[in-house]
Structure formats: structure tokens, C-alpha cells
The first five atom37 places (N, CA, C, CB, O) and aatype in JSON, in Angstrom:
{
  "aatype": [20, 20, 20, 20, 20, 20, 20, 20, 20, 20, 20, 20, 20, 20, 20, 20, 20, 20, 20, 20, 20, 20, 20, 20, 20, 20, 20, 20, 20, 20, 20, 20, 20, 20, 20, 20, 20, 20, 20, 20, 20, 20, 20, 20, 20, 20, 20, 20, 20, 20, 20, 20, 20, 20, 20, 20, 20, 20, 20, 20, 20, 20, 20, 20, 20, 20, 20, 20, 20, 20, 20, 20, 20, 20, 20, 20, 20, 20, 20, 20, 20, 20, 20, 20, 20, 20, 20, 20, 20, 20, 20, 20, 20, 20, 20, 20, 20, 20, 20, 20, 20, 20, 20, 20, 20, 20, 20, 20, 20, 20, 20, 20, 20, 20, 20, 20, 20, 20, 20, 20, 20, 20, 20, 20, 20, 20, 20, 20, 20, 20, 20, 20, 20, 20, 20, 20, 20, 20, 20, 20, 20, 20],
  "atom_mask": [
    [1, 1, 1, 1, 1],
    [1, 1, 1, 1, 1],
    [1, 1, 1, 1, 1],
    [1, 1, 1, 1, 1],
    [1, 1, 1, 1, 1],
    [1, 1, 1, 1, 1],
    [1, 1, 1, 1, 1],
    [1, 1, 1, 1, 1],
    [1, 1, 1, 1, 1],
    [1, 1, 1, 1, 1],
    [1, 1, 1, 1, 1],
    [1, 1, 1, 1, 1],
    [1, 1, 1, 1, 1],
    [1, 1, 1, 1, 1],
    [1, 1, 1, 1, 1],
    [1, 1, 1, 1, 1],
    [1, 1, 1, 1, 1],
    [1, 1, 1, 1, 1],
    [1, 1, 1, 1, 1],
    [1, 1, 1, 1, 1],
    [1, 1, 1, 1, 1],
    [1, 1, 1, 1, 1],
    [1, 1, 1, 1, 1],
    [1, 1, 1, 1, 1],
    [1, 1, 1, 1, 1],
    [1, 1, 1, 1, 1],
    [1, 1, 1, 1, 1],
    [1, 1, 1, 1, 1],
    [1, 1, 1, 1, 1],
    [1, 1, 1, 1, 1],
    [1, 1, 1, 1, 1],
    [1, 1, 1, 1, 1],
    [1, 1, 1, 1, 1],
    [1, 1, 1, 1, 1],
    [1, 1, 1, 1, 1],
    [1, 1, 1, 1, 1],
    [1, 1, 1, 1, 1],
    [1, 1, 1, 1, 1],
    [1, 1, 1, 1, 1],
    [1, 1, 1, 1, 1],
    [1, 1, 1, 1, 1],
    [1, 1, 1, 1, 1],
    [1, 1, 1, 1, 1],
    [1, 1, 1, 1, 1],
    [1, 1, 1, 1, 1],
    [1, 1, 1, 1, 1],
    [1, 1, 1, 1, 1],
    [1, 1, 1, 1, 1],
    [1, 1, 1, 1, 1],
    [1, 1, 1, 1, 1],
    [1, 1, 1, 1, 1],
    [1, 1, 1, 1, 1],
    [1, 1, 1, 1, 1],
    [1, 1, 1, 1, 1],
    [1, 1, 1, 1, 1],
    [1, 1, 1, 1, 1],
    [1, 1, 1, 1, 1],
    [1, 1, 1, 1, 1],
    [1, 1, 1, 1, 1],
    [1, 1, 1, 1, 1],
    [1, 1, 1, 1, 1],
    [1, 1, 1, 1, 1],
    [1, 1, 1, 1, 1],
    [1, 1, 1, 1, 1],
    [1, 1, 1, 1, 1],
    [1, 1, 1, 1, 1],
    [1, 1, 1, 1, 1],
    [1, 1, 1, 1, 1],
    [1, 1, 1, 1, 1],
    [1, 1, 1, 1, 1],
    [1, 1, 1, 1, 1],
    [1, 1, 1, 1, 1],
    [1, 1, 1, 1, 1],
    [1, 1, 1, 1, 1],
    [1, 1, 1, 1, 1],
    [1, 1, 1, 1, 1],
    [1, 1, 1, 1, 1],
    [1, 1, 1, 1, 1],
    [1, 1, 1, 1, 1],
    [1, 1, 1, 1, 1],
    [1, 1, 1, 1, 1],
    [1, 1, 1, 1, 1],
    [1, 1, 1, 1, 1],
    [1, 1, 1, 1, 1],
    [1, 1, 1, 1, 1],
    [1, 1, 1, 1, 1],
    [1, 1, 1, 1, 1],
    [1, 1, 1, 1, 1],
    [1, 1, 1, 1, 1],
    [1, 1, 1, 1, 1],
    [1, 1, 1, 1, 1],
    [1, 1, 1, 1, 1],
    [1, 1, 1, 1, 1],
    [1, 1, 1, 1, 1],
    [1, 1, 1, 1, 1],
    [1, 1, 1, 1, 1],
    [1, 1, 1, 1, 1],
    [1, 1, 1, 1, 1],
    [1, 1, 1, 1, 1],
    [1, 1, 1, 1, 1],
    [1, 1, 1, 1, 1],
    [1, 1, 1, 1, 1],
    [1, 1, 1, 1, 1],
    [1, 1, 1, 1, 1],
    [1, 1, 1, 1, 1],
    [1, 1, 1, 1, 1],
    [1, 1, 1, 1, 1],
    [1, 1, 1, 1, 1],
    [1, 1, 1, 1, 1],
    [1, 1, 1, 1, 1],
    [1, 1, 1, 1, 1],
    [1, 1, 1, 1, 1],
    [1, 1, 1, 1, 1],
    [1, 1, 1, 1, 1],
    [1, 1, 1, 1, 1],
    [1, 1, 1, 1, 1],
    [1, 1, 1, 1, 1],
    [1, 1, 1, 1, 1],
    [1, 1, 1, 1, 1],
    [1, 1, 1, 1, 1],
    [1, 1, 1, 1, 1],
    [1, 1, 1, 1, 1],
    [1, 1, 1, 1, 1],
    [1, 1, 1, 1, 1],
    [1, 1, 1, 1, 1],
    [1, 1, 1, 1, 1],
    [1, 1, 1, 1, 1],
    [1, 1, 1, 1, 1],
    [1, 1, 1, 1, 1],
    [1, 1, 1, 1, 1],
    [1, 1, 1, 1, 1],
    [1, 1, 1, 1, 1],
    [1, 1, 1, 1, 1],
    [1, 1, 1, 1, 1],
    [1, 1, 1, 1, 1],
    [1, 1, 1, 1, 1],
    [1, 1, 1, 1, 1],
    [1, 1, 1, 1, 1],
    [1, 1, 1, 1, 1],
    [1, 1, 1, 1, 1],
    [1, 1, 1, 1, 1],
    [1, 1, 1, 1, 1]
  ],
  "atom_positions": [
    [[3.8, 8.98, -23.03], [4.6, 8.07, -22.55], [5.79, 8.73, -21.71], [5.04, 7.25, -23.66], [5.98, 9.91, -22.0]],
    [[6.64, 8.18, -20.72], [7.61, 8.5, -20.07], [8.6, 7.54, -19.71], [7.19, 9.04, -19.17], [8.14, 6.44, -19.39]],
    [[9.69, 7.65, -19.68], [10.8, 6.72, -19.39], [10.78, 6.35, -18.04], [12.11, 7.27, -19.7], [10.77, 7.15, -17.1]],
    [[10.77, 5.16, -17.94], [11.24, 4.55, -16.43], [9.94, 4.44, -15.35], [12.49, 5.7, -15.67], [10.06, 3.97, -14.22]],
    [[8.75, 4.92, -15.87], [7.67, 4.83, -15.22], [7.03, 3.64, -15.52], [6.93, 5.83, -15.4], [6.66, 3.47, -16.68]],
    [[6.77, 2.49, -14.39], [6.36, 1.27, -14.61], [4.88, 1.39, -15.35], [6.37, 0.5, -13.26], [4.05, 2.16, -14.87]],
    [[4.59, 0.66, -16.44], [3.48, 0.73, -17.28], [2.1, 0.4, -16.39], [3.73, -0.31, -18.51], [1.03, 0.83, -16.81]],
    [[2.15, -0.26, -15.32], [1.1, -0.4, -14.47], [0.54, 0.79, -13.59], [1.47, -1.4, -13.68], [-0.43, 0.74, -12.83]],
    [[1.36, 1.87, -13.85], [1.26, 3.03, -12.8], [0.36, 3.95, -13.54], [2.76, 3.79, -12.37], [0.97, 4.56, -14.42]],
    [[-0.76, 4.2, -13.48], [-1.71, 5.02, -14.25], [-1.25, 6.44, -14.08], [-3.2, 4.84, -13.77], [-0.5, 6.75, -13.16]],
    [[-1.75, 7.43, -15.08], [-1.53, 8.77, -14.9], [-2.05, 9.21, -13.71], [-2.01, 9.5, -15.9], [-1.33, 10.0, -13.09]],
    [[-3.24, 8.86, -13.15], [-3.97, 9.14, -12.26], [-3.17, 8.81, -10.78], [-5.22, 8.44, -12.56], [-3.07, 9.61, -9.86]],
    [[-2.71, 7.65, -10.8], [-1.74, 7.3, -9.75], [-0.63, 7.97, -9.5], [-1.33, 6.2, -9.88], [-0.32, 8.32, -8.37]],
    [[0.18, 8.23, -10.68], [1.48, 8.88, -10.57], [1.12, 10.23, -10.13], [2.33, 8.89, -11.89], [1.96, 10.75, -9.39]],
    [[0.0, 10.96, -10.42], [-0.21, 12.25, -9.88], [-0.47, 12.27, -8.63], [-1.12, 12.9, -10.44], [-0.04, 13.2, -7.94]],
    [[-1.25, 11.2, -8.07], [-1.43, 11.18, -6.7], [-0.09, 10.9, -5.91], [-2.48, 10.16, -6.39], [0.14, 11.57, -4.9]],
    [[0.73, 10.01, -6.29], [1.99, 9.71, -5.59], [2.94, 10.96, -5.54], [2.72, 8.49, -6.3], [3.74, 11.16, -4.63]],
    [[2.75, 11.81, -6.65], [3.52, 13.14, -6.69], [3.05, 14.1, -5.81], [3.5, 13.75, -7.98], [3.83, 14.79, -5.15]],
    [[1.66, 14.23, -5.74], [1.05, 15.13, -4.92], [1.33, 14.89, -3.26], [-0.43, 15.03, -5.29], [1.41, 15.8, -2.43]],
    [[1.44, 13.54, -3.01], [1.63, 13.3, -1.5], [2.77, 14.05, -1.05], [1.84, 11.8, -1.12], [3.67, 14.43, -1.8]],
    [[2.7, 14.32, 0.49], [3.91, 14.85, 1.03], [4.25, 13.89, 2.11], [3.78, 16.33, 1.53], [3.61, 12.88, 2.41]],
    [[5.41, 14.37, 2.69], [5.95, 13.37, 3.98], [4.93, 13.39, 5.03], [7.43, 13.88, 4.74], [4.3, 14.37, 5.41]],
    [[4.83, 12.08, 5.48], [3.62, 11.64, 6.21], [2.31, 11.29, 5.88], [3.41, 12.36, 6.91], [1.51, 10.8, 6.68]],
    [[2.04, 11.59, 4.47], [0.76, 11.16, 3.99], [0.89, 9.75, 3.83], [0.3, 11.84, 2.73], [1.95, 9.13, 3.87]],
    [[-0.47, 9.2, 3.59], [-0.49, 7.63, 3.7], [-1.4, 7.26, 2.65], [-1.01, 7.01, 5.16], [-2.42, 7.93, 2.49]],
    [[-1.12, 6.06, 1.74], [-1.73, 5.46, 0.79], [-2.08, 4.13, 1.1], [-1.04, 5.53, -0.28], [-1.25, 3.39, 1.64]],
    [[-3.27, 3.72, 0.81], [-3.8, 2.37, 0.97], [-3.9, 1.61, -0.33], [-5.14, 2.42, 1.62], [-4.62, 1.98, -1.26]],
    [[-3.05, 0.4, -0.35], [-3.29, -0.46, -1.45], [-4.36, -1.44, -0.88], [-1.93, -1.18, -1.98], [-4.26, -2.04, 0.18]],
    [[-5.33, -1.49, -1.68], [-6.67, -2.27, -1.01], [-6.79, -3.59, -2.01], [-8.34, -1.16, -1.08], [-6.63, -3.63, -3.23]],
    [[-7.1, -4.56, -1.17], [-7.45, -6.06, -1.9], [-8.89, -5.65, -2.48], [-7.56, -7.63, -0.65], [-9.38, -4.52, -2.35]],
    [[-9.45, -6.67, -3.1], [-10.74, -6.76, -3.79], [-11.82, -6.65, -2.76], [-10.88, -8.08, -4.6], [-12.93, -6.21, -3.07]],
    [[-11.52, -7.04, -1.5], [-12.59, -7.15, -0.6], [-12.64, -5.95, 0.3], [-12.48, -8.39, 0.17], [-13.5, -5.95, 1.19]],
    [[-11.85, -4.96, 0.19], [-11.84, -3.87, 1.03], [-12.72, -2.9, 0.83], [-10.75, -3.35, 1.05], [-12.9, -2.72, -0.37]],
    [[-13.47, -2.04, 1.68], [-14.52, -1.18, 1.37], [-13.92, 0.16, 0.78], [-15.38, -0.94, 2.65], [-14.12, 1.24, 1.34]],
    [[-13.32, 0.08, -0.16], [-12.48, 1.23, -0.73], [-13.44, 2.33, -1.08], [-11.62, 0.8, -2.04], [-13.32, 3.39, -0.47]],
    [[-14.27, 2.22, -1.91], [-15.12, 3.27, -2.38], [-15.86, 4.07, -1.39], [-16.02, 2.74, -3.23], [-15.96, 5.3, -1.51]],
    [[-16.46, 3.3, -0.26], [-17.05, 3.95, 0.81], [-16.18, 4.59, 1.87], [-17.86, 3.06, 1.38], [-16.67, 5.29, 2.76]],
    [[-14.74, 4.31, 1.73], [-13.88, 5.02, 2.89], [-12.86, 5.81, 2.31], [-13.16, 4.03, 3.89], [-11.96, 6.23, 3.04]],
    [[-12.86, 6.12, 0.86], [-11.83, 6.77, 0.17], [-12.16, 8.27, 0.15], [-11.65, 6.19, -1.23], [-13.28, 8.62, -0.22]],
    [[-11.21, 9.17, 0.53], [-11.25, 10.53, 0.32], [-10.86, 10.8, -1.3], [-10.25, 11.24, 1.39], [-11.27, 11.77, -1.95]],
    [[-10.15, 9.96, -1.71], [-9.73, 10.0, -3.09], [-9.6, 8.5, -3.35], [-8.35, 10.87, -3.36], [-8.99, 7.78, -2.55]],
    [[-10.17, 8.0, -4.5], [-10.2, 6.6, -5.07], [-9.38, 6.58, -6.4], [-11.74, 6.11, -5.34], [-9.49, 7.47, -7.25]],
    [[-8.52, 5.47, -6.53], [-8.0, 5.21, -7.65], [-8.16, 3.67, -7.99], [-6.66, 5.68, -7.61], [-7.72, 2.79, -7.25]],
    [[-8.8, 3.45, -9.11], [-9.15, 2.08, -9.43], [-7.88, 1.26, -10.27], [-10.57, 2.15, -10.33], [-7.39, 1.69, -11.32]],
    [[-7.57, 0.33, -9.76], [-6.49, -0.6, -10.4], [-7.14, -2.05, -10.5], [-5.04, -0.65, -9.45], [-6.41, -2.98, -10.15]],
    [[-8.4, -2.35, -10.94], [-9.02, -3.64, -10.6], [-8.44, -4.62, -11.14], [-10.26, -3.76, -10.9], [-8.5, -5.7, -10.55]],
    [[-7.69, -4.51, -12.47], [-7.19, -5.77, -13.04], [-5.86, -6.1, -12.58], [-7.17, -5.72, -14.5], [-5.31, -7.03, -13.15]],
    [[-5.19, -5.46, -11.55], [-3.94, -5.66, -11.19], [-3.79, -6.33, -9.8], [-3.3, -4.42, -11.26], [-4.55, -6.05, -8.87]],
    [[-2.75, -7.27, -9.7], [-2.79, -7.93, -8.28], [-1.85, -6.99, -7.39], [-2.22, -9.6, -8.28], [-1.08, -6.2, -7.94]],
    [[-1.91, -7.08, -6.24], [-1.3, -6.31, -5.04], [0.35, -6.37, -5.35], [-1.74, -7.11, -3.42], [1.01, -5.34, -5.29]],
    [[1.0, -7.74, -5.72], [2.34, -7.6, -5.67], [2.79, -6.91, -6.86], [2.97, -8.85, -5.51], [3.89, -6.38, -6.68]],
    [[2.31, -6.73, -8.02], [2.7, -5.95, -9.02], [2.61, -4.71, -8.96], [2.22, -6.22, -9.95], [3.59, -4.06, -9.33]],
    [[1.52, -4.06, -8.52], [1.49, -2.75, -8.25], [2.37, -2.23, -6.9], [0.05, -2.45, -8.14], [2.77, -1.06, -6.94]],
    [[2.65, -2.92, -5.87], [3.24, -2.68, -4.81], [4.83, -2.36, -5.2], [2.98, -3.84, -3.89], [5.5, -1.38, -4.85]],
    [[5.23, -3.53, -6.07], [6.6, -3.49, -6.49], [6.9, -2.09, -7.26], [6.89, -4.77, -7.42], [7.84, -1.35, -6.98]],
    [[5.95, -1.87, -8.26], [5.99, -0.56, -9.05], [6.01, 0.45, -8.22], [4.9, -0.34, -9.95], [6.97, 1.22, -8.28]],
    [[5.01, 0.67, -7.31], [5.1, 1.83, -6.34], [6.3, 2.14, -5.75], [4.27, 1.67, -5.3], [6.81, 3.26, -5.79]],
    [[6.85, 1.04, -5.13], [8.42, 1.19, -4.15], [9.37, 1.63, -5.15], [9.14, -0.43, -3.39], [10.37, 2.25, -4.78]],
    [[9.13, 1.35, -6.53], [10.27, 2.04, -7.32], [10.39, 3.59, -7.05], [10.05, 1.83, -8.89], [11.46, 4.19, -6.92]],
    [[9.15, 4.17, -7.0], [8.99, 5.62, -7.0], [8.82, 6.3, -5.52], [7.74, 5.94, -7.87], [9.08, 7.48, -5.32]],
    [[8.43, 5.54, -4.66], [7.81, 6.09, -3.28], [8.82, 5.83, -2.08], [6.32, 5.31, -2.92], [9.08, 4.69, -1.7]],
    [[9.29, 6.82, -1.6], [10.07, 6.63, -0.42], [9.26, 6.59, 0.69], [11.03, 7.6, -0.24], [8.26, 7.29, 0.85]],
    [[9.73, 5.67, 1.53], [9.06, 5.15, 2.9], [9.69, 6.04, 3.89], [9.35, 3.48, 3.29], [10.87, 6.39, 3.8]],
    [[8.81, 6.46, 4.95], [9.16, 7.28, 5.79], [10.03, 6.64, 6.8], [8.09, 7.86, 6.27], [9.67, 5.55, 7.26]],
    [[11.24, 7.22, 7.24], [12.23, 6.75, 8.08], [12.1, 7.34, 9.43], [13.52, 7.0, 7.51], [12.88, 6.98, 10.32]],
    [[11.03, 8.37, 9.68], [10.8, 8.86, 10.88], [10.07, 8.4, 11.74], [10.5, 9.79, 10.83], [9.86, 8.97, 12.81]],
    [[9.49, 7.14, 11.34], [8.4, 6.38, 12.24], [9.11, 4.89, 12.33], [6.66, 6.33, 11.46], [9.99, 4.48, 11.57]],
    [[8.61, 4.31, 13.26], [8.86, 2.76, 13.51], [8.77, 1.9, 12.03], [7.6, 2.14, 14.67], [9.65, 1.24, 11.48]],
    [[7.48, 2.14, 11.65], [7.08, 1.37, 10.5], [6.33, 2.16, 9.53], [6.3, 0.22, 10.89], [5.23, 2.63, 9.84]],
    [[6.81, 2.32, 8.49], [5.95, 2.9, 7.24], [5.31, 1.94, 6.29], [6.82, 3.77, 6.35], [4.94, 2.31, 5.17]],
    [[5.19, 0.77, 6.7], [4.66, -0.17, 5.96], [3.79, -1.15, 6.84], [5.73, -0.82, 5.24], [4.33, -1.94, 7.6]],
    [[2.36, -1.04, 6.69], [1.48, -1.59, 7.54], [0.57, -2.64, 6.87], [0.74, -0.52, 8.14], [0.03, -2.37, 5.8]],
    [[0.38, -3.78, 7.46], [-0.49, -4.89, 6.99], [-1.83, -4.9, 7.8], [0.26, -6.3, 7.14], [-1.83, -4.5, 8.97]],
    [[-2.82, -5.29, 7.27], [-4.08, -5.61, 8.16], [-4.07, -6.82, 8.69], [-5.33, -5.53, 7.49], [-4.25, -7.81, 7.99]],
    [[-3.85, -6.89, 10.14], [-3.63, -8.04, 10.59], [-4.78, -8.99, 10.53], [-3.16, -7.89, 11.77], [-5.92, -8.52, 10.45]],
    [[-4.56, -10.45, 10.57], [-5.64, -11.43, 10.81], [-6.29, -11.51, 11.98], [-5.25, -12.59, 10.62], [-5.71, -11.62, 13.06]],
    [[-7.72, -11.46, 11.81], [-8.85, -11.4, 13.08], [-8.28, -12.73, 14.07], [-10.82, -11.73, 12.4], [-7.81, -13.82, 13.77]],
    [[-8.51, -12.15, 15.22], [-7.88, -13.25, 16.33], [-8.65, -14.59, 16.11], [-8.11, -12.73, 18.06], [-8.06, -15.6, 16.5]],
    [[-9.74, -14.72, 15.62], [-10.54, -15.86, 15.48], [-9.84, -16.81, 14.25], [-12.12, -15.36, 15.17], [-10.11, -18.01, 14.2]],
    [[-9.04, -16.25, 13.37], [-8.54, -16.93, 12.31], [-7.0, -17.08, 12.45], [-8.93, -16.25, 11.08], [-6.22, -16.13, 12.53]],
    [[-6.64, -18.42, 12.45], [-5.41, -18.76, 12.72], [-4.55, -19.21, 11.52], [-5.49, -19.7, 13.68], [-4.27, -20.39, 11.3]],
    [[-4.17, -18.2, 10.78], [-3.24, -18.54, 9.56], [-2.5, -17.17, 9.22], [-4.16, -19.14, 8.17], [-2.88, -16.05, 9.53]],
    [[-1.49, -17.49, 8.58], [-0.54, -16.18, 7.9], [-0.74, -16.28, 6.41], [1.28, -16.29, 8.22], [-0.35, -17.2, 5.69]],
    [[-1.36, -15.25, 6.06], [-1.52, -15.02, 4.73], [-0.16, -15.19, 3.72], [-2.08, -13.66, 4.68], [0.86, -14.51, 3.77]],
    [[-0.42, -16.22, 2.87], [0.88, -16.46, 2.02], [1.32, -15.21, 1.3], [0.65, -17.61, 0.92], [2.53, -15.05, 1.17]],
    [[0.61, -14.43, 0.89], [0.83, -13.11, 0.1], [1.93, -12.39, 0.95], [-0.64, -12.12, -0.05], [2.93, -11.92, 0.41]],
    [[1.7, -12.3, 2.37], [2.82, -11.44, 3.19], [4.22, -11.86, 2.77], [2.71, -11.67, 4.86], [5.08, -11.03, 2.51]],
    [[4.43, -13.17, 2.7], [5.86, -13.4, 2.33], [6.22, -12.77, 0.93], [6.16, -14.97, 2.3], [7.35, -12.3, 0.81]],
    [[5.46, -12.72, 0.01], [5.81, -12.01, -1.24], [6.02, -10.52, -1.04], [4.73, -12.22, -2.28], [6.81, -9.9, -1.76]],
    [[5.25, -9.87, 0.03], [5.61, -8.44, 0.3], [6.73, -8.38, 0.84], [4.76, -7.73, 1.08], [7.55, -7.53, 0.46]],
    [[7.01, -9.24, 1.82], [8.3, -9.25, 2.58], [9.5, -9.3, 1.56], [8.36, -10.53, 3.6], [10.43, -8.55, 1.84]],
    [[9.62, -9.97, 0.56], [10.4, -10.33, -0.46], [10.65, -8.97, -1.21], [9.75, -11.46, -1.32], [11.74, -8.43, -1.38]],
    [[9.07, -8.4, -1.72], [9.22, -7.15, -2.49], [9.88, -5.96, -1.72], [7.85, -6.71, -2.97], [10.67, -5.22, -2.31]],
    [[9.59, -5.77, -0.41], [10.19, -4.91, 0.45], [11.53, -4.95, 0.66], [9.68, -5.0, 1.52], [12.15, -3.88, 0.65]],
    [[12.2, -6.14, 0.87], [13.45, -6.41, 1.04], [14.22, -6.16, -0.23], [13.57, -7.7, 1.52], [15.38, -5.75, -0.14]],
    [[13.7, -6.36, -1.33], [14.32, -5.96, -2.78], [14.32, -4.51, -3.13], [13.55, -6.64, -3.94], [15.05, -4.05, -4.01]],
    [[13.33, -3.66, -2.29], [13.34, -2.26, -2.66], [14.55, -1.51, -2.21], [12.16, -1.62, -2.13], [15.47, -2.03, -1.57]],
    [[14.52, -0.47, -2.52], [15.72, 0.41, -2.11], [15.65, 1.53, -0.94], [16.11, 1.13, -3.32], [16.53, 2.33, -0.66]],
    [[14.28, 1.38, -0.29], [14.2, 2.21, 0.76], [14.76, 1.62, 2.01], [12.88, 2.6, 0.92], [15.06, 0.44, 2.17]],
    [[14.87, 2.61, 2.88], [15.51, 2.4, 4.22], [14.87, 1.77, 5.25], [15.85, 3.5, 4.74], [15.32, 0.85, 5.94]],
    [[13.74, 2.33, 5.34], [12.66, 1.52, 6.55], [11.98, 0.46, 6.03], [11.42, 2.43, 7.18], [11.02, 0.71, 5.29]],
    [[12.32, -0.83, 6.31], [11.71, -1.97, 5.9], [10.9, -2.72, 6.94], [12.67, -2.77, 5.38], [10.44, -3.84, 6.68]],
    [[10.71, -2.07, 8.19], [9.95, -2.76, 9.24], [8.55, -2.76, 8.86], [10.13, -2.13, 10.6], [7.96, -1.78, 8.41]],
    [[8.0, -4.0, 9.09], [6.43, -4.12, 8.86], [5.76, -4.27, 10.03], [6.0, -5.27, 8.01], [6.02, -5.13, 10.87]],
    [[4.76, -3.3, 10.11], [3.87, -3.27, 11.29], [2.38, -3.93, 10.84], [3.72, -1.64, 11.83], [1.89, -3.65, 9.74]],
    [[1.75, -4.78, 11.73], [0.4, -5.09, 11.56], [-0.57, -4.49, 12.49], [0.27, -6.42, 11.6], [-0.45, -4.55, 13.72]],
    [[-1.65, -3.83, 11.81], [-2.65, -3.07, 12.47], [-3.87, -4.1, 12.62], [-3.02, -1.7, 11.63], [-4.2, -4.86, 11.71]],
    [[-4.51, -4.04, 13.91], [-5.81, -4.7, 13.89], [-6.86, -4.27, 12.76], [-6.42, -4.47, 15.21], [-6.81, -3.11, 12.36]],
    [[-7.71, -5.06, 12.29], [-8.58, -4.62, 11.31], [-9.31, -3.29, 11.14], [-9.4, -5.42, 11.33], [-9.31, -2.57, 10.14]],
    [[-9.99, -3.08, 12.38], [-10.74, -1.82, 12.49], [-9.77, -0.54, 12.61], [-11.7, -1.92, 13.76], [-10.14, 0.53, 12.11]],
    [[-8.69, -0.62, 13.2], [-7.69, 0.23, 13.41], [-7.18, 0.53, 11.87], [-6.59, -0.41, 14.44], [-7.12, 1.67, 11.42]],
    [[-6.89, -0.47, 11.26], [-6.41, -0.3, 9.69], [-7.63, 0.51, 9.02], [-6.14, -1.95, 8.81], [-7.33, 1.55, 8.45]],
    [[-8.88, 0.14, 9.06], [-10.03, 1.06, 8.31], [-9.99, 2.38, 8.8], [-11.54, 0.56, 8.53], [-10.07, 3.29, 7.98]],
    [[-9.88, 2.64, 9.98], [-9.76, 4.14, 10.43], [-8.61, 4.93, 9.92], [-9.66, 4.23, 11.92], [-8.63, 6.08, 9.5]],
    [[-7.45, 4.02, 10.05], [-6.22, 4.9, 9.39], [-6.54, 5.14, 7.87], [-4.66, 4.07, 9.5], [-6.21, 6.2, 7.34]],
    [[-7.22, 4.09, 7.15], [-7.52, 4.05, 5.9], [-8.48, 5.25, 5.37], [-8.06, 2.77, 5.72], [-8.49, 5.72, 4.23]],
    [[-9.18, 5.58, 6.34], [-10.22, 6.68, 5.95], [-9.44, 7.95, 5.96], [-11.53, 6.8, 6.99], [-9.92, 8.92, 5.38]],
    [[-8.35, 8.04, 6.54], [-7.63, 9.3, 6.54], [-6.7, 9.47, 5.54], [-6.99, 9.49, 7.7], [-6.22, 10.57, 5.31]],
    [[-6.35, 8.26, 4.78], [-5.34, 8.34, 3.91], [-5.49, 9.28, 2.95], [-5.12, 7.24, 3.38], [-6.63, 9.7, 2.72]],
    [[-4.52, 9.72, 2.3], [-4.5, 10.65, 1.14], [-5.33, 9.88, -0.27], [-2.74, 11.02, 0.8], [-6.08, 10.55, -1.0]],
    [[-5.11, 8.64, -0.47], [-5.66, 7.97, -1.38], [-5.64, 6.4, -1.02], [-5.0, 8.33, -2.61], [-4.75, 5.85, -0.37]],
    [[-6.84, 5.76, -1.59], [-6.95, 4.55, -1.54], [-6.84, 3.81, -2.96], [-8.1, 4.35, -0.87], [-7.58, 4.27, -3.84]],
    [[-6.04, 2.78, -3.3], [-5.88, 2.39, -4.56], [-6.65, 0.91, -4.51], [-4.28, 2.41, -4.98], [-6.29, -0.08, -3.86]],
    [[-7.66, 1.01, -5.28], [-8.47, -0.36, -5.13], [-7.96, -1.35, -6.28], [-10.2, -0.11, -5.3], [-8.07, -1.04, -7.46]],
    [[-7.39, -2.54, -5.86], [-6.86, -3.42, -6.8], [-7.9, -4.59, -6.93], [-5.43, -3.89, -6.37], [-8.98, -4.71, -6.36]],
    [[-7.31, -5.38, -7.8], [-8.21, -6.65, -8.15], [-7.7, -8.14, -7.2], [-8.0, -6.95, -10.03], [-8.19, -9.26, -7.32]],
    [[-6.7, -7.77, -6.36], [-6.23, -8.77, -5.53], [-7.15, -9.55, -4.74], [-5.39, -8.25, -4.74], [-7.84, -8.94, -3.93]],
    [[-7.29, -10.89, -4.85], [-8.18, -11.62, -4.19], [-7.68, -12.32, -2.85], [-8.66, -12.54, -5.11], [-8.46, -12.87, -2.07]],
    [[-6.4, -12.23, -2.68], [-5.91, -12.87, -1.53], [-6.4, -12.19, -0.17], [-4.41, -12.9, -1.62], [-6.62, -10.98, -0.13]],
    [[-6.56, -13.05, 0.97], [-7.39, -12.61, 1.98], [-6.25, -11.69, 2.89], [-8.16, -13.97, 2.8], [-5.06, -12.01, 2.83]],
    [[-6.64, -10.62, 3.69], [-5.59, -9.9, 4.28], [-4.39, -9.32, 3.58], [-5.15, -10.64, 5.13], [-3.27, -9.29, 4.11]],
    [[-4.66, -8.87, 2.37], [-3.69, -8.41, 1.4], [-3.47, -6.82, 1.57], [-4.21, -8.78, -0.08], [-2.6, -6.19, 0.96]],
    [[-4.23, -6.35, 2.32], [-4.2, -4.84, 2.34], [-3.05, -4.2, 3.08], [-5.45, -4.32, 2.96], [-2.74, -4.61, 4.2]],
    [[-2.37, -3.15, 2.43], [-1.24, -2.41, 2.85], [-1.49, -1.04, 2.93], [-0.17, -2.62, 2.05], [-2.27, -0.5, 2.15]],
    [[-0.82, -0.39, 3.87], [-0.86, 1.07, 4.16], [0.49, 1.51, 4.08], [-1.47, 1.44, 5.51], [1.25, 0.96, 4.89]],
    [[1.01, 2.39, 3.28], [2.22, 2.89, 3.15], [2.31, 4.37, 3.59], [2.61, 2.69, 1.82], [1.42, 5.13, 3.22]],
    [[3.38, 4.85, 4.39], [3.48, 6.09, 4.77], [4.76, 6.86, 3.95], [3.6, 6.05, 6.31], [5.84, 6.27, 3.84]],
    [[4.62, 7.86, 3.53], [5.45, 8.45, 2.4], [6.29, 9.2, 3.39], [4.63, 9.43, 1.14], [5.89, 9.83, 4.38]],
    [[7.87, 9.0, 2.87], [8.92, 9.75, 3.39], [9.38, 10.84, 2.57], [9.96, 8.94, 3.66], [8.6, 11.46, 1.84]],
    [[10.6, 11.11, 2.65], [11.17, 12.3, 2.01], [12.33, 11.8, 1.02], [11.73, 13.36, 3.15], [12.97, 10.83, 1.42]],
    [[12.67, 12.36, -0.2], [13.39, 11.93, -0.97], [14.88, 12.66, -0.46], [12.8, 12.16, -2.36], [14.73, 13.88, -0.36]],
    [[15.84, 12.32, -0.23], [17.12, 12.69, 0.24], [17.97, 12.97, -1.01], [17.73, 11.58, 1.16], [19.15, 13.32, -0.89]]
  ]
}
């Protein structure tokens, strides 16, 4: 046990977050995302929802301030006309975080998949909301 590490951050996940360097990316994947087939490194967090794991990670993880957006969402397909409710939750979590770069970018689905394949790690969650996938780019601790 350690102090001040959120209990939903597993030893494997804390190790990956610590190993990541400036510019490395992490995907927080919902339950529909093809995580196992796309990951260079896969961490399973099946019982966790995306908001709780995101809030915990952002307590530890500096977002990159050298890019326009270090927080990316998988955009809704053109044929679907809705805004996922979970995005509002993400906006609230991000606004409550201590990071400096709070700009959110939306990536087209297949562009998101291609970036995800290059990510340092993909975290597979149990999140059931549609279009709940997030890509975070790591910054530096100042």
C-alpha cells in the first residue's frame, strides 16, 4: 500500500504511467473498443467505469502543454446524430483537474484507432457508454 495513490489504480497501471515519457499516449478504452487486438501493452480494468479511472489518472498524470489538445475523444460517426452524455462528465472531470491543458479534441473513429495502435498502453475498462474512448498525451512535471 502507498499513500495518496487512488485505490482503483492497479500496480500494473501505476507502473505504466510512471514509465511513460513526455509525448507518450495512453488510451482509456470503453468495453466496445478492440483493445486486445490493438494494444502494444494492455492493462485490464474491466470492473471500472471510465469516469472513475479518468479522475484517478488525472490526479497523477500531467497533460502535454506543448500541443493544442492532449485530451482526445473518439468522435461520433457522421451517420449518428447525438452527443454522448459521458462527454459532459469528462468535461467536468477535466475542468476539476489541476492540469494546464484542458482543450478537448475529437478524432474521427479510424484516426483514433490508428493513434491508439501507437499508444504506449491501452487500458480496457468496463465502460458501457458509446463513444467513451479517450486518448491522453503525457506532458512534463514542472
